[in-house]
C-alpha positions as CSV (number, residue, x, y, z in Angstrom):
1,M,0.0,0.0,0.0
2,A,1.2,3.5,-0.8
3,T,0.2,5.2,2.4
4,V,3.1,5.3,4.9
5,A,1.6,6.7,8.1
6,A,-1.4,5.1,9.9
7,V,-4.8,6.6,9.2
8,T,-6.5,7.9,12.3
9,A,-9.9,6.5,13.3
10,N,-12.0,9.5,12.2
11,E,-10.5,9.6,8.7
12,S,-11.6,7.1,6.0
13,P,-8.6,6.0,3.9
14,K,-8.8,7.7,0.5
15,K,-7.5,6.0,-2.7
16,N,-5.7,9.2,-3.8
17,R,-4.1,10.2,-0.5
18,I,-0.4,10.0,0.2
19,Q,0.7,10.4,3.8
20,V,4.3,11.6,3.6
21,S,7.0,10.7,6.1
22,N,10.5,12.3,6.3
23,T,12.2,9.1,7.3
24,K,10.6,6.2,5.3
25,K,11.1,7.1,1.6
26,P,13.1,9.5,-0.5
27,L,11.6,12.7,-1.9
28,F,11.2,11.5,-5.5
29,F,9.5,8.3,-4.5
30,Y,6.6,10.6,-3.4
31,V,6.9,12.9,-6.4
32,N,6.6,9.9,-8.8
33,L,3.8,8.3,-6.7
34,A,1.9,11.6,-6.8
35,K,2.2,11.7,-10.6
36,R,0.8,8.2,-10.8
37,Y,-2.1,9.1,-8.5
38,I,-2.9,12.2,-10.6
39,Q,-2.9,10.0,-13.7
40,Q,-5.3,7.5,-12.1
41,H,-7.6,9.8,-10.1
42,N,-7.1,13.3,-11.7
43,E,-6.0,14.6,-8.3
44,V,-3.9,13.7,-5.3
45,E,-4.1,14.6,-1.7
46,L,-0.7,15.0,0.1
47,S,-0.8,14.9,3.8
48,A,1.9,15.2,6.5
49,L,2.4,15.9,10.2
50,G,5.1,17.9,12.0
51,M,8.5,17.9,10.4
52,A,7.3,16.2,7.3
53,I,5.3,19.3,6.3
54,A,8.3,20.8,4.5
55,T,8.6,17.6,2.4
56,V,4.9,17.8,1.4
57,V,5.3,21.5,0.4
58,T,8.4,20.6,-1.6
59,I,6.6,17.8,-3.5
60,A,3.7,20.0,-4.3
61,E,6.0,22.8,-5.6
62,I,8.0,20.3,-7.8
63,L,4.7,19.1,-9.4
64,K,3.4,22.7,-9.8
65,N,6.7,24.1,-11.2
66,N,7.0,21.3,-13.7
67,G,3.4,22.1,-15.0
68,L,2.0,18.7,-13.9
69,A,-0.4,19.9,-11.2
70,T,-2.5,22.8,-10.0
71,E,-3.2,23.6,-6.4
72,K,-6.8,23.0,-5.5
73,K,-6.9,23.3,-1.7
74,V,-4.5,23.7,1.3
75,L,-5.7,22.8,4.8
76,T,-3.7,23.3,8.0
77,S,-4.7,22.1,11.4
78,T,-3.3,20.7,14.7
79,V,-3.9,17.2,15.9
80,G,-3.4,15.8,19.4
81,M,-1.1,12.8,19.5
82,K,0.3,10.8,22.4
83,D,4.0,11.3,22.9
84,E,5.6,7.8,22.8
85,N,8.4,8.7,25.2
86,K,6.6,10.7,27.8
87,G,3.1,9.3,27.4
88,R,1.5,12.8,27.4
89,L,-0.7,14.4,24.7
90,V,1.2,16.7,22.3
91,Q,-0.1,19.0,19.5
92,K,1.3,18.3,16.1
93,A,0.9,20.5,13.0
94,K,-0.9,18.9,10.0
95,I,-1.1,20.0,6.4
96,E,-3.2,18.6,3.6
97,I,-2.6,19.8,0.0
98,V,-4.9,18.8,-2.8
99,L,-3.4,19.0,-6.3
100,G,-5.4,18.6,-9.5
101,K,-4.3,17.4,-12.9
102,S,-3.0,20.4,-15.0
103,E,-4.2,20.9,-18.6
104,K,-0.6,20.1,-19.8
105,F,-0.2,16.9,-17.7
106,D,-0.9,14.4,-20.4
107,N,1.4,16.2,-22.9
108,L,4.2,16.4,-20.4
109,M,3.9,12.8,-19.3
110,A,3.6,11.4,-22.9
111,P,7.4,11.9,-23.7
112,A,8.3,9.9,-20.6
113,N,6.1,7.0,-21.6
114,T,7.4,6.9,-25.2
115,T,11.0,6.9,-24.2
116,D,10.3,3.9,-21.9
117,A,8.6,2.1,-24.7
118,S,11.4,2.8,-27.2
119,K,14.0,1.7,-24.6
120,A,12.1,-1.6,-24.1
121,A,11.9,-2.1,-27.9
122,A,15.7,-1.4,-28.2
123,D,16.4,-3.9,-25.5
124,D,14.3,-6.5,-27.2
125,N,16.3,-6.1,-30.4
126,K,19.6,-6.9,-28.7
C-alpha cells in the first residue's frame, strides 16, 4: 500500500491520499507516486504531520513548477497525539494539500512514456 503513516480512526482511507514521512522514503518516491495518482484519479491529496510538512510542500512545488499539477486546496490544522516517550498528549501541526491534474499533464507525461517504450523495444532487439 502506498500510504506510509497510519490513518486515524476518524478519517476514511482515500484512494488518492499520500501520507508523507520524512524518514521512510526518498523525496522523489513521493513525487513519482503523486504523478501516478494524478494519472489515475485526476487529483492527489498530500498529507503530513510535523517535520514532514516541509517535504509535502516541496513535493507540491515540484509538481506545480513542472506544470504537472495545479493547487486546489490547502488545509492546515493541529492534531493531538500521544508522545511515545513521555506518554502525554502533544499537539502536532498537520497539512493537507490537494493537487489537481493540469491541462498540460498528459502532454508532459507522454514523452516519458514513449522513451520507456522505445528503450524496451531497443532492449528486445539486442
